Every structure is written in C-alpha cells, then in structure tokens.
C-alpha positions as CSV (number, residue, x, y, z in Angstrom):
1,E,10.9,-12.3,-10.6
2,N,13.5,-13.7,-13.3
3,I,16.0,-11.6,-15.1
4,H,13.9,-11.2,-18.0
5,I,10.9,-9.7,-16.6
6,M,13.1,-7.1,-14.7
7,R,14.7,-6.3,-17.9
8,N,11.3,-5.6,-19.4
9,S,10.2,-3.5,-16.6
10,L,13.4,-1.5,-17.0
11,Q,13.1,-1.0,-20.3
12,K,9.5,0.2,-19.6
13,L,10.5,2.7,-17.2
14,L,13.5,3.9,-19.5
15,E,10.6,4.3,-22.1
16,T,8.6,6.0,-19.7
17,C,11.6,8.5,-18.8
18,E,11.7,9.4,-22.4
19,M,8.3,10.3,-23.2
20,K,8.2,13.9,-24.7
21,N,5.6,16.3,-22.6
22,P,3.4,13.7,-21.0
23,T,0.5,14.6,-19.0
24,M,0.8,13.7,-15.3
25,N,-1.7,11.0,-16.3
26,Q,0.0,9.7,-19.1
27,Y,3.5,9.5,-16.7
28,L,1.8,7.8,-13.8
29,N,-0.2,5.5,-15.8
30,A,2.9,4.2,-17.8
31,L,5.3,4.4,-14.4
32,D,2.7,2.1,-13.0
33,N,2.6,0.1,-16.2
34,S,6.5,-0.8,-16.0
35,S,6.1,-2.4,-12.6
36,W,9.7,-0.7,-11.7
37,L,8.1,0.4,-8.2
38,Q,6.8,-2.9,-7.2
39,H,10.2,-4.5,-8.2
40,I,12.0,-2.0,-6.2
41,K,9.5,-2.5,-3.4
42,S,10.4,-6.5,-3.1
43,V,14.1,-5.4,-3.1
44,L,13.6,-3.1,-0.3
45,D,11.6,-5.5,1.5
46,A,14.2,-8.5,1.3
47,A,16.6,-6.3,2.3
48,I,14.8,-5.1,5.2
49,F,13.7,-9.0,6.2
50,I,17.8,-9.7,5.8
51,A,18.6,-7.0,7.7
52,R,16.5,-8.0,10.3
53,I,17.5,-11.5,10.7
54,K,21.1,-10.5,10.8
55,N,20.2,-8.3,13.4
56,D,18.4,-10.6,15.9
C-alpha cells in the first residue's frame, strides 16, 4: 500500500480511538473499517518473511 492509504487508515484508527462512549459493536466496526489491523498484519508478515530468508 502507498503512504496515502496508510495515512488515511491511521487517521481512521485515531478517530476510532477518540470515539466517545461507543458500544463494543460500534468500536469494532470502526476499527475494522480503518483497515489498520490488516496493514499491521501485512507488515508483520513481511518481517517474518525477511527473517526466514535471513535465517536460511
């Protein structure tokens, strides 16, 4: 993903964290809509891939 998509995702995450008294469902939906956790998973997957290559 490019930096603009990541920045937008981070902004949505920050807005999610600033929600006032959301229900659990509202919070989880907003978190999912931010795509932040998917981006973090991609970064971690890449780190694991690189670590495995370096270890071989």
